[in-house]
One Martini backbone bead per residue (centre of mass of N, CA, C, O) as a GRO file, in nm:
protein
  504
    1UNK     BB    1  -4.383   0.761   6.451
    2UNK     BB    2  -4.271   1.070   6.581
    3UNK     BB    3  -4.055   1.250   6.815
    4UNK     BB    4  -4.050   1.590   6.952
    5UNK     BB    5  -3.888   1.873   7.100
    6UNK     BB    6  -4.016   2.198   7.189
    7UNK     BB    7  -4.060   2.526   7.222
    8UNK     BB    8  -4.290   2.763   7.255
    9UNK     BB    9  -4.136   2.990   7.099
   10UNK     BB   10  -4.072   2.816   6.831
   11UNK     BB   11  -4.403   2.811   6.745
   12UNK     BB   12  -4.444   3.090   6.711
   13UNK     BB   13  -4.629   3.161   6.418
   14UNK     BB   14  -4.663   2.824   6.321
   15UNK     BB   15  -4.948   2.690   6.359
   16UNK     BB   16  -5.076   2.642   6.068
   17UNK     BB   17  -4.875   2.387   6.012
   18UNK     BB   18  -5.067   2.237   6.179
   19UNK     BB   19  -5.320   1.993   6.214
   20UNK     BB   20  -5.287   1.986   6.542
   21UNK     BB   21  -5.400   2.083   6.865
   22UNK     BB   22  -5.309   2.017   7.206
   23UNK     BB   23  -5.533   2.095   7.481
   24UNK     BB   24  -5.560   2.170   7.814
   25UNK     BB   25  -5.846   2.156   8.054
   26UNK     BB   26  -5.976   2.288   8.319
   27UNK     BB   27  -6.258   2.325   8.539
   28UNK     BB   28  -6.224   2.600   8.576
   29UNK     BB   29  -6.374   2.898   8.495
   30UNK     BB   30  -6.084   2.996   8.432
   31UNK     BB   31  -5.868   3.034   8.199
   32UNK     BB   32  -5.537   2.898   8.154
   33UNK     BB   33  -5.267   2.935   7.997
   34UNK     BB   34  -5.288   2.775   7.705
   35UNK     BB   35  -5.594   2.790   7.690
   36UNK     BB   36  -5.609   3.099   7.695
   37UNK     BB   37  -5.426   3.160   7.454
   38UNK     BB   38  -5.607   2.979   7.241
   39UNK     BB   39  -5.867   3.131   7.275
   40UNK     BB   40  -5.766   3.385   7.143
   41UNK     BB   41  -5.656   3.258   6.877
   42UNK     BB   42  -5.971   3.128   6.831
   43UNK     BB   43  -6.197   3.335   6.911
   44UNK     BB   44  -6.333   3.163   7.165
   45UNK     BB   45  -6.379   2.851   7.134
   46UNK     BB   46  -6.338   2.726   7.414
   47UNK     BB   47  -6.540   2.899   7.581
   48UNK     BB   48  -6.785   2.831   7.403
   49UNK     BB   49  -6.789   2.521   7.447
   50UNK     BB   50  -6.827   2.537   7.750
   51UNK     BB   51  -7.083   2.717   7.764
   52UNK     BB   52  -7.261   2.510   7.582
   53UNK     BB   53  -7.160   2.199   7.670
   54UNK     BB   54  -6.977   2.048   7.454
   55UNK     BB   55  -6.748   2.098   7.681
   56UNK     BB   56  -6.624   1.894   7.946
   57UNK     BB   57  -6.331   1.920   8.162
   58UNK     BB   58  -6.316   1.639   8.235
   59UNK     BB   59  -6.146   1.375   8.291
   60UNK     BB   60  -6.082   1.266   7.951
   61UNK     BB   61  -6.220   1.456   7.792
   62UNK     BB   62  -6.322   1.524   7.446
   63UNK     BB   63  -6.254   1.763   7.165
   64UNK     BB   64  -6.311   1.834   6.823
   65UNK     BB   65  -6.201   2.128   6.649
   66UNK     BB   66  -6.275   2.276   6.364
   67UNK     BB   67  -6.150   2.548   6.234
   68UNK     BB   68  -5.973   2.711   6.481
   69UNK     BB   69  -5.815   2.895   6.310
   70UNK     BB   70  -5.698   3.097   6.103
   71UNK     BB   71  -5.883   3.027   5.836
   72UNK     BB   72  -5.887   2.721   5.918
   73UNK     BB   73  -5.583   2.597   5.976
   74UNK     BB   74  -5.686   2.420   6.238
   75UNK     BB   75  -5.702   2.188   6.488
   76UNK     BB   76  -5.871   2.109   6.804
   77UNK     BB   77  -5.766   1.933   7.099
   78UNK     BB   78  -5.956   1.867   7.374
   79UNK     BB   79  -5.859   1.808   7.723
   80UNK     BB   80  -5.944   1.691   8.021
   81UNK     BB   81  -5.807   1.768   8.365
   82UNK     BB   82  -5.983   1.871   8.571
   83UNK     BB   83  -5.884   1.937   8.875
   84UNK     BB   84  -5.623   2.124   8.970
   85UNK     BB   85  -5.599   2.024   9.283
   86UNK     BB   86  -5.599   1.701   9.164
   87UNK     BB   87  -5.351   1.705   8.997
   88UNK     BB   88  -5.167   1.431   8.854
   89UNK     BB   89  -5.010   1.172   8.709
   90UNK     BB   90  -5.254   0.993   8.681
   91UNK     BB   91  -5.424   1.209   8.531
   92UNK     BB   92  -5.230   1.250   8.302
   93UNK     BB   93  -5.251   0.967   8.188
   94UNK     BB   94  -5.547   0.982   8.119
   95UNK     BB   95  -5.516   1.217   7.920
   96UNK     BB   96  -5.308   1.081   7.730
   97UNK     BB   97  -5.495   0.842   7.653
   98UNK     BB   98  -5.712   1.017   7.523
   99UNK     BB   99  -5.535   1.135   7.304
  100UNK     BB  100  -5.451   0.869   7.173
  101UNK     BB  101  -5.741   0.788   7.091
  102UNK     BB  102  -5.781   1.038   6.896
  103UNK     BB  103  -5.519   0.985   6.708
  104UNK     BB  104  -5.631   0.740   6.623
  105UNK     BB  105  -5.669   0.746   6.266
  106UNK     BB  106  -5.472   1.004   6.224
  107UNK     BB  107  -5.297   1.116   5.924
  108UNK     BB  108  -5.093   1.324   6.020
  109UNK     BB  109  -4.807   1.518   6.004
  110UNK     BB  110  -4.876   1.727   6.257
  111UNK     BB  111  -4.858   1.743   6.620
  112UNK     BB  112  -4.937   1.963   6.883
  113UNK     BB  113  -4.827   1.941   7.224
  114UNK     BB  114  -4.951   2.135   7.529
  115UNK     BB  115  -4.968   1.933   7.810
  116UNK     BB  116  -4.643   1.960   7.937
  117UNK     BB  117  -4.632   2.210   8.097
  118UNK     BB  118  -4.536   2.307   8.410
  119UNK     BB  119  -4.773   2.510   8.487
  120UNK     BB  120  -4.998   2.259   8.459
  121UNK     BB  121  -4.840   2.084   8.675
  122UNK     BB  122  -4.792   1.873   8.996
  123UNK     BB  123  -4.572   1.698   8.936
  124UNK     BB  124  -4.249   1.654   8.929
  125UNK     BB  125  -4.210   1.677   8.597
  126UNK     BB  126  -4.215   1.748   8.267
  127UNK     BB  127  -4.077   1.478   8.176
  128UNK     BB  128  -4.295   1.280   8.263
  129UNK     BB  129  -4.506   1.379   8.053
  130UNK     BB  130  -4.352   1.301   7.803
  131UNK     BB  131  -4.349   0.997   7.858
  132UNK     BB  132  -4.658   0.960   7.868
  133UNK     BB  133  -4.719   1.035   7.577
  134UNK     BB  134  -4.547   0.825   7.434
  135UNK     BB  135  -4.660   0.566   7.578
  136UNK     BB  136  -4.957   0.606   7.503
  137UNK     BB  137  -4.916   0.588   7.194
  138UNK     BB  138  -4.771   0.314   7.183
  139UNK     BB  139  -4.999   0.157   7.316
  140UNK     BB  140  -5.218   0.227   7.099
  141UNK     BB  141  -5.047   0.101   6.857
  142UNK     BB  142  -5.082  -0.171   6.962
  143UNK     BB  143  -5.078  -0.500   6.803
  144UNK     BB  144  -5.212  -0.855   6.760
  145UNK     BB  145  -5.214  -1.055   6.432
  146UNK     BB  146  -5.025  -1.306   6.350
  147UNK     BB  147  -5.291  -1.537   6.356
  148UNK     BB  148  -5.447  -1.409   6.127
  149UNK     BB  149  -5.574  -1.462   5.814
  150UNK     BB  150  -5.698  -1.143   5.819
  151UNK     BB  151  -5.539  -0.886   5.854
  152UNK     BB  152  -5.544  -0.576   5.965
  153UNK     BB  153  -5.493  -0.268   5.916
  154UNK     BB  154  -5.326  -0.039   6.054
  155UNK     BB  155  -5.362   0.228   6.225
  156UNK     BB  156  -5.333   0.545   6.191
  157UNK     BB  157  -5.082   0.799   6.249
  158UNK     BB  158  -4.902   1.039   6.316
  159UNK     BB  159  -4.592   1.124   6.205
  160UNK     BB  160  -4.578   1.382   6.409
  161UNK     BB  161  -4.483   1.454   6.749
  162UNK     BB  162  -4.502   1.769   6.907
  163UNK     BB  163  -4.349   1.861   7.206
  164UNK     BB  164  -4.424   2.114   7.430
  165UNK     BB  165  -4.202   2.317   7.606
  166UNK     BB  166  -4.090   2.578   7.805
  167UNK     BB  167  -3.767   2.532   7.744
  168UNK     BB  168  -3.442   2.469   7.650
  169UNK     BB  169  -3.366   2.295   7.890
  170UNK     BB  170  -3.609   2.098   7.865
  171UNK     BB  171  -3.558   2.005   7.575
  172UNK     BB  172  -3.310   1.828   7.623
  173UNK     BB  173  -3.446   1.640   7.835
  174UNK     BB  174  -3.692   1.559   7.661
  175UNK     BB  175  -3.534   1.389   7.456
  176UNK     BB  176  -3.447   1.181   7.665
  177UNK     BB  177  -3.736   1.099   7.743
  178UNK     BB  178  -3.811   0.995   7.467
  179UNK     BB  179  -3.592   0.777   7.443
  180UNK     BB  180  -3.681   0.618   7.693
  181UNK     BB  181  -3.974   0.565   7.604
  182UNK     BB  182  -3.899   0.412   7.347
  183UNK     BB  183  -3.743   0.184   7.484
  184UNK     BB  184  -3.970   0.083   7.663
  185UNK     BB  185  -4.170   0.025   7.432
  186UNK     BB  186  -3.997  -0.189   7.294
  187UNK     BB  187  -3.987  -0.379   7.539
  188UNK     BB  188  -4.294  -0.415   7.565
  189UNK     BB  189  -4.348  -0.529   7.285
  190UNK     BB  190  -4.172  -0.777   7.314
  191UNK     BB  191  -4.320  -0.888   7.561
  192UNK     BB  192  -4.607  -0.906   7.436
  193UNK     BB  193  -4.541  -1.089   7.199
  194UNK     BB  194  -4.451  -1.329   7.365
  195UNK     BB  195  -4.714  -1.362   7.538
  196UNK     BB  196  -4.930  -1.376   7.287
  197UNK     BB  197  -4.809  -1.628   7.212
  198UNK     BB  198  -4.876  -1.934   7.162
  199UNK     BB  199  -4.791  -2.243   7.305
  200UNK     BB  200  -4.737  -2.395   7.023
  201UNK     BB  201  -4.504  -2.179   6.969
  202UNK     BB  202  -4.426  -2.102   7.270
  203UNK     BB  203  -4.152  -2.249   7.338
  204UNK     BB  204  -3.852  -2.296   7.470
  205UNK     BB  205  -3.709  -2.289   7.196
  206UNK     BB  206  -3.841  -2.029   7.086
  207UNK     BB  207  -3.749  -1.845   7.315
  208UNK     BB  208  -3.448  -1.875   7.251
  209UNK     BB  209  -3.468  -1.753   6.965
  210UNK     BB  210  -3.569  -1.472   7.057
  211UNK     BB  211  -3.325  -1.401   7.232
  212UNK     BB  212  -3.122  -1.393   6.982
  213UNK     BB  213  -3.233  -1.114   6.868
  214UNK     BB  214  -3.055  -0.943   7.089
  215UNK     BB  215  -2.802  -0.954   6.950
  216UNK     BB  216  -2.494  -0.771   7.004
  217UNK     BB  217  -2.220  -0.594   7.097
  218UNK     BB  218  -2.359  -0.611   7.413
  219UNK     BB  219  -2.508  -0.891   7.336
  220UNK     BB  220  -2.542  -1.215   7.479
  221UNK     BB  221  -2.626  -1.567   7.398
  222UNK     BB  222  -2.734  -1.855   7.598
  223UNK     BB  223  -2.840  -2.202   7.534
  224UNK     BB  224  -2.958  -2.451   7.733
  225UNK     BB  225  -3.009  -2.786   7.760
  226UNK     BB  226  -3.075  -3.082   7.896
  227UNK     BB  227  -2.780  -3.177   7.938
  228UNK     BB  228  -2.679  -2.924   8.091
  229UNK     BB  229  -2.891  -2.929   8.317
  230UNK     BB  230  -2.807  -3.204   8.423
  231UNK     BB  231  -2.506  -3.132   8.481
  232UNK     BB  232  -2.610  -2.906   8.700
  233UNK     BB  233  -2.830  -3.034   8.887
  234UNK     BB  234  -3.147  -2.944   8.812
  235UNK     BB  235  -3.386  -3.111   8.968
  236UNK     BB  236  -3.627  -2.915   8.993
  237UNK     BB  237  -3.655  -2.823   8.702
  238UNK     BB  238  -3.672  -3.111   8.573
  239UNK     BB  239  -3.932  -3.204   8.716
  240UNK     BB  240  -4.122  -3.016   8.561
  241UNK     BB  241  -4.030  -3.101   8.258
  242UNK     BB  242  -4.088  -3.426   8.244
  243UNK     BB  243  -4.401  -3.408   8.128
  244UNK     BB  244  -4.266  -3.310   7.861
  245UNK     BB  245  -4.162  -3.300   7.518
  246UNK     BB  246  -4.035  -3.042   7.585
  247UNK     BB  247  -3.746  -2.889   7.598
  248UNK     BB  248  -3.555  -2.753   7.813
  249UNK     BB  249  -3.438  -2.418   7.907
  250UNK     BB  250  -3.138  -2.209   7.949
  251UNK     BB  251  -3.133  -1.859   7.954
  252UNK     BB  252  -2.859  -1.632   7.863
  253UNK     BB  253  -2.842  -1.271   7.901
  254UNK     BB  254  -2.583  -1.039   7.813
  255UNK     BB  255  -2.522  -0.707   7.933
  256UNK     BB  256  -2.238  -0.488   7.833
  257UNK     BB  257  -2.223  -0.147   7.970
  258UNK     BB  258  -2.007  -0.165   8.176
  259UNK     BB  259  -1.768  -0.238   8.364
  260UNK     BB  260  -1.514  -0.436   8.375
  261UNK     BB  261  -1.603  -0.664   8.637
  262UNK     BB  262  -1.865  -0.571   8.721
  263UNK     BB  263  -2.119  -0.634   8.904
  264UNK     BB  264  -2.417  -0.761   8.837
  265UNK     BB  265  -2.743  -0.752   8.734
  266UNK     BB  266  -2.994  -0.996   8.810
  267UNK     BB  267  -3.250  -1.144   8.602
  268UNK     BB  268  -3.523  -1.359   8.685
  269UNK     BB  269  -3.740  -1.556   8.466
  270UNK     BB  270  -4.031  -1.702   8.437
  271UNK     BB  271  -4.077  -1.993   8.182
  272UNK     BB  272  -4.385  -2.094   8.150
  273UNK     BB  273  -4.534  -2.165   7.848
  274UNK     BB  274  -4.719  -2.388   8.000
  275UNK     BB  275  -4.995  -2.427   8.254
  276UNK     BB  276  -5.177  -2.700   8.383
  277UNK     BB  277  -5.047  -2.813   8.677
  278UNK     BB  278  -5.046  -3.096   8.611
  279UNK     BB  279  -5.160  -3.322   8.822
  280UNK     BB  280  -5.259  -3.046   8.946
  281UNK     BB  281  -5.510  -2.965   8.786
  282UNK     BB  282  -5.660  -2.730   8.629
  283UNK     BB  283  -5.907  -2.560   8.545
  284UNK     BB  284  -6.046  -2.494   8.233
  285UNK     BB  285  -6.105  -2.222   8.301
  286UNK     BB  286  -5.875  -2.005   8.160
  287UNK     BB  287  -5.629  -2.185   8.064
  288UNK     BB  288  -5.533  -2.018   7.817
  289UNK     BB  289  -5.378  -1.804   8.013
  290UNK     BB  290  -5.117  -1.996   8.064
  291UNK     BB  291  -4.928  -1.857   7.851
  292UNK     BB  292  -4.857  -1.625   8.082
  293UNK     BB  293  -4.630  -1.795   8.259
  294UNK     BB  294  -4.385  -1.619   8.091
  295UNK     BB  295  -4.369  -1.307   8.181
  296UNK     BB  296  -4.107  -1.295   8.332
  297UNK     BB  297  -3.932  -1.363   8.092
  298UNK     BB  298  -4.033  -1.143   7.897
  299UNK     BB  299  -3.951  -0.897   8.081
  300UNK     BB  300  -3.641  -0.944   8.096
  301UNK     BB  301  -3.600  -0.933   7.790
  302UNK     BB  302  -3.729  -0.650   7.747
  303UNK     BB  303  -3.525  -0.504   7.926
  304UNK     BB  304  -3.276  -0.558   7.758
  305UNK     BB  305  -3.375  -0.414   7.508
  306UNK     BB  306  -3.407  -0.132   7.636
  307UNK     BB  307  -3.110  -0.090   7.748
  308UNK     BB  308  -2.972  -0.127   7.472
  309UNK     BB  309  -3.104   0.110   7.326
  310UNK     BB  310  -3.004   0.310   7.576
  311UNK     BB  311  -2.711   0.252   7.671
  312UNK     BB  312  -2.661   0.134   7.948
  313UNK     BB  313  -2.417   0.168   8.225
  314UNK     BB  314  -2.442  -0.166   8.256
  315UNK     BB  315  -2.457  -0.488   8.410
  316UNK     BB  316  -2.686  -0.726   8.260
  317UNK     BB  317  -2.876  -1.024   8.355
  318UNK     BB  318  -3.065  -1.278   8.194
  319UNK     BB  319  -3.263  -1.546   8.340
  320UNK     BB  320  -3.419  -1.845   8.181
  321UNK     BB  321  -3.639  -2.074   8.290
  322UNK     BB  322  -3.775  -2.321   8.054
  323UNK     BB  323  -4.109  -2.473   8.042
  324UNK     BB  324  -4.337  -2.720   8.087
  325UNK     BB  325  -4.662  -2.804   8.254
  326UNK     BB  326  -4.738  -3.148   8.249
  327UNK     BB  327  -4.940  -3.420   8.201
  328UNK     BB  328  -4.813  -3.756   8.268
  329UNK     BB  329  -4.649  -4.051   8.313
  330UNK     BB  330  -4.377  -3.852   8.384
  331UNK     BB  331  -4.484  -3.686   8.599
  332UNK     BB  332  -4.500  -3.529   8.864
  333UNK     BB  333  -4.593  -3.588   9.210
  334UNK     BB  334  -4.750  -3.590   9.481
  335UNK     BB  335  -4.473  -3.655   9.714
  336UNK     BB  336  -4.239  -3.591   9.577
  337UNK     BB  337  -3.872  -3.589   9.568
  338UNK     BB  338  -3.631  -3.329   9.526
  339UNK     BB  339  -3.313  -3.204   9.397
  340UNK     BB  340  -3.146  -2.933   9.406
  341UNK     BB  341  -2.874  -2.751   9.315
  342UNK     BB  342  -2.814  -2.681   9.628
  343UNK     BB  343  -2.920  -2.972   9.780
  344UNK     BB  344  -3.198  -2.924   9.840
  345UNK     BB  345  -3.501  -3.057   9.951
  346UNK     BB  346  -3.828  -3.139   9.790
  347UNK     BB  347  -4.166  -3.145   9.860
  348UNK     BB  348  -4.436  -3.226   9.650
  349UNK     BB  349  -4.770  -3.116   9.702
  350UNK     BB  350  -4.783  -2.923   9.432
  351UNK     BB  351  -4.759  -2.901   9.081
  352UNK     BB  352  -4.871  -2.589   9.065
  353UNK     BB  353  -4.592  -2.513   9.225
  354UNK     BB  354  -4.353  -2.460   8.982
  355UNK     BB  355  -4.202  -2.188   8.963
  356UNK     BB  356  -4.017  -2.224   9.218
  357UNK     BB  357  -3.866  -2.479   9.101
  358UNK     BB  358  -3.716  -2.320   8.869
  359UNK     BB  359  -3.605  -2.071   9.024
  360UNK     BB  360  -3.416  -2.195   9.237
  361UNK     BB  361  -3.201  -2.290   9.029
  362UNK     BB  362  -3.151  -2.014   8.895
  363UNK     BB  363  -3.053  -1.871   9.153
  364UNK     BB  364  -2.813  -2.050   9.202
  365UNK     BB  365  -2.674  -2.004   8.933
  366UNK     BB  366  -2.641  -1.696   8.951
  367UNK     BB  367  -2.453  -1.697   9.204
  368UNK     BB  368  -2.229  -1.899   9.112
  369UNK     BB  369  -2.161  -1.746   8.829
  370UNK     BB  370  -2.201  -1.400   8.890
  371UNK     BB  371  -2.206  -1.247   9.153
  372UNK     BB  372  -2.428  -1.048   9.236
  373UNK     BB  373  -2.533  -0.739   9.350
  374UNK     BB  374  -2.820  -0.799   9.219
  375UNK     BB  375  -3.134  -0.986   9.279
  376UNK     BB  376  -3.409  -1.052   9.047
  377UNK     BB  377  -3.731  -1.184   9.047
  378UNK     BB  378  -3.979  -1.283   8.792
  379UNK     BB  379  -4.334  -1.371   8.855
  380UNK     BB  380  -4.616  -1.575   8.795
  381UNK     BB  381  -4.685  -1.723   9.095
  382UNK     BB  382  -4.971  -1.615   9.236
  383UNK     BB  383  -5.305  -1.591   9.324
  384UNK     BB  384  -5.271  -1.438   9.595
  385UNK     BB  385  -5.175  -1.162   9.473
  386UNK     BB  386  -5.440  -1.101   9.330
  387UNK     BB  387  -5.617  -1.091   9.583
  388UNK     BB  388  -5.449  -0.859   9.722
  389UNK     BB  389  -5.381  -0.647   9.444
  390UNK     BB  390  -5.457  -0.723   9.177
  391UNK     BB  391  -5.392  -0.491   8.891
  392UNK     BB  392  -5.204  -0.265   9.022
  393UNK     BB  393  -4.986  -0.426   9.187
  394UNK     BB  394  -4.689  -0.550   9.249
  395UNK     BB  395  -4.519  -0.784   9.426
  396UNK     BB  396  -4.299  -0.720   9.708
  397UNK     BB  397  -4.001  -0.909   9.804
  398UNK     BB  398  -3.798  -0.830  10.095
  399UNK     BB  399  -3.518  -0.782  10.339
  400UNK     BB  400  -3.423  -0.522  10.181
  401UNK     BB  401  -3.475  -0.197  10.239
  402UNK     BB  402  -3.315  -0.049  10.019
  403UNK     BB  403  -3.430  -0.208   9.778
  404UNK     BB  404  -3.723  -0.145   9.829
  405UNK     BB  405  -3.703   0.161   9.794
  406UNK     BB  406  -3.601   0.157   9.499
  407UNK     BB  407  -3.848   0.007   9.380
  408UNK     BB  408  -4.067   0.198   9.473
  409UNK     BB  409  -3.955   0.449   9.333
  410UNK     BB  410  -3.962   0.324   9.047
  411UNK     BB  411  -4.267   0.284   9.044
  412UNK     BB  412  -4.341   0.585   9.063
  413UNK     BB  413  -4.163   0.687   8.820
  414UNK     BB  414  -4.325   0.471   8.610
  415UNK     BB  415  -4.615   0.367   8.698
  416UNK     BB  416  -4.497   0.070   8.805
  417UNK     BB  417  -4.616  -0.067   9.071
  418UNK     BB  418  -4.550  -0.150   9.415
  419UNK     BB  419  -4.596  -0.386   9.698
  420UNK     BB  420  -4.510  -0.448  10.010
  421UNK     BB  421  -4.451  -0.760  10.152
  422UNK     BB  422  -4.443  -1.004  10.374
  423UNK     BB  423  -4.142  -1.183  10.562
  424UNK     BB  424  -4.193  -1.356  10.791
  425UNK     BB  425  -4.095  -1.639  10.960
  426UNK     BB  426  -4.373  -1.780  10.955
  427UNK     BB  427  -4.371  -1.842  10.647
  428UNK     BB  428  -4.132  -2.040  10.654
  429UNK     BB  429  -4.265  -2.247  10.858
  430UNK     BB  430  -4.483  -2.349  10.643
  431UNK     BB  431  -4.249  -2.542  10.485
  432UNK     BB  432  -4.267  -2.788  10.638
  433UNK     BB  433  -4.129  -3.125  10.643
  434UNK     BB  434  -4.119  -3.472  10.708
  435UNK     BB  435  -3.914  -3.558  10.434
  436UNK     BB  436  -3.786  -3.272  10.386
  437UNK     BB  437  -3.654  -2.960  10.387
  438UNK     BB  438  -3.916  -2.896  10.206
  439UNK     BB  439  -4.193  -2.748  10.085
  440UNK     BB  440  -4.374  -2.603   9.802
  441UNK     BB  441  -4.588  -2.539  10.027
  442UNK     BB  442  -4.788  -2.351  10.300
  443UNK     BB  443  -5.080  -2.341  10.219
  444UNK     BB  444  -5.378  -2.147  10.197
  445UNK     BB  445  -5.229  -1.923  10.345
  446UNK     BB  446  -5.006  -1.690  10.247
  447UNK     BB  447  -4.893  -1.770   9.954
  448UNK     BB  448  -4.702  -1.537   9.862
  449UNK     BB  449  -4.510  -1.544  10.114
  450UNK     BB  450  -4.431  -1.848  10.109
  451UNK     BB  451  -4.306  -1.835   9.827
  452UNK     BB  452  -4.088  -1.629   9.901
  453UNK     BB  453  -3.961  -1.803  10.125
  454UNK     BB  454  -3.866  -2.021   9.940
  455UNK     BB  455  -3.670  -1.847   9.766
  456UNK     BB  456  -3.493  -1.740  10.004
  457UNK     BB  457  -3.342  -2.023  10.044
  458UNK     BB  458  -3.175  -1.940   9.749
  459UNK     BB  459  -3.032  -1.632   9.857
  460UNK     BB  460  -2.785  -1.616  10.068
  461UNK     BB  461  -2.551  -1.493   9.865
  462UNK     BB  462  -2.784  -1.246   9.820
  463UNK     BB  463  -2.909  -0.995   9.998
  464UNK     BB  464  -2.983  -0.838   9.721
  465UNK     BB  465  -3.306  -0.944   9.717
  466UNK     BB  466  -3.589  -0.986   9.487
  467UNK     BB  467  -3.948  -1.032   9.457
  468UNK     BB  468  -4.174  -1.049   9.172
  469UNK     BB  469  -4.527  -1.052   9.168
  470UNK     BB  470  -4.711  -1.057   8.836
  471UNK     BB  471  -4.997  -1.201   8.815
  472UNK     BB  472  -5.180  -0.919   8.806
  473UNK     BB  473  -4.994  -0.734   8.574
  474UNK     BB  474  -4.887  -0.892   8.302
  475UNK     BB  475  -5.202  -0.950   8.257
  476UNK     BB  476  -5.511  -1.002   8.089
  477UNK     BB  477  -5.848  -1.084   8.086
  478UNK     BB  478  -6.084  -1.166   7.885
  479UNK     BB  479  -6.167  -0.912   7.669
  480UNK     BB  480  -5.861  -0.792   7.760
  481UNK     BB  481  -5.673  -0.993   7.653
  482UNK     BB  482  -5.329  -0.951   7.754
  483UNK     BB  483  -5.036  -0.815   7.748
  484UNK     BB  484  -4.871  -0.533   7.924
  485UNK     BB  485  -4.535  -0.516   7.993
  486UNK     BB  486  -4.515  -0.587   8.272
  487UNK     BB  487  -4.217  -0.461   8.448
  488UNK     BB  488  -4.041  -0.283   8.252
  489UNK     BB  489  -4.058   0.010   8.360
  490UNK     BB  490  -3.952  -0.054   8.641
  491UNK     BB  491  -3.675  -0.181   8.565
  492UNK     BB  492  -3.565   0.056   8.400
  493UNK     BB  493  -3.583   0.265   8.624
  494UNK     BB  494  -3.404   0.119   8.826
  495UNK     BB  495  -3.152   0.108   8.641
  496UNK     BB  496  -3.132   0.410   8.584
  497UNK     BB  497  -3.088   0.493   8.876
  498UNK     BB  498  -2.826   0.332   8.909
  499UNK     BB  499  -2.668   0.476   8.682
  500UNK     BB  500  -2.688   0.760   8.824
  501UNK     BB  501  -2.663   0.688   9.162
  502UNK     BB  502  -2.630   0.413   9.233
  503UNK     BB  503  -2.633   0.213   9.542
  504UNK     BB  504  -2.694   0.456   9.762
   0.00000   0.00000   0.00000
């Protein structure tokens, strides 16, 4: 499946060459824009189907009309856009996903998509709609059957999706939007494949091997093992890893697309390849989904893949501390005290609060080694954030207002949204310990904020730090179980904005 952008005028008179036209229809009584134009072209097919009740243009409804053109030259896919005065980007995404669902299984040579023209939409730009179409189709195209004994043949899709935009100026920018969407989709696919791989395959060693597939002229990869991690005195990270026979790894992926010597943006991703909870053992129900406790790692690696494909002019580094959290005779116990790489001591009250224990050493390493301009960690860190925000927003924690604004804006721009959560001093006070510098949990309430407060204690050297808790957004459970690829779109949008506008 390939994508290209053309202008409306360039396809005029060439419509019979297309296998299908995709046209959006609002609920208003009078057809407007492209819908009105092609109602005339098709001798009133659209208005007739609406009048008969065969097609109700409510948001996301679809109808395929065969033999819709002159002499039955092409098919028409109608998609409902809902109320015109309610139409926004969220509704456009719904419509684009409906179109993707209809195109799945149709091995056409060429499909013309007319739902992206500016006069029909009310959100920011026509280019956003181009990205939504591409990403919706790539999302629908994704499947994961690497471990089925009899894999099914992938569903066919059209060979070429031609997205029609309003004019030649938009056409040039639309091609850039297509390229960006394709890069994001590649990053998301890489992220989802890593996450969906079972824990007996996706070990820390395997994750390091997958990171090495990113190596290119601008990307270098270094994987540290047990001996190097011990030499760096990452006592907190090692404490989590000690209950497993799998060797921990510290993965460093450097993308050098910016000026030589420019301070990098560092992304730290939690890489617990399987989380039993350790001695503080989790309940058995849905424990299989704990293979997704490395989605922070998967997403920062997927982000590197996306920005490398897109040749982004920045220096970006992904750091992944990765290990298993297992119960064994050698596992850490509640009440144990460990010394982090920073020298701060931690009383472990709950071994299932392990993500922050590996992240804190990685954050220290990032600051000491790379002196980042911006430091962002990504982690499936707490069940508390799922209770607070569900599967809609990722939790954003930072004391840097400017960085918060940039991430929130990037969330809206990518529709991979975040919600800023509180970091009052009272949450930090919840971490007091009678025996160490801090405890690794802060009690039953405010768990997402006290976890962020814990990480903040290890980021004093980088004021521009943010923590993204993606426990509710990085994967789905139940019958829809699978990795989502979030927050790759958010991170790529954030980095792209930095590349364009700088840090101001």
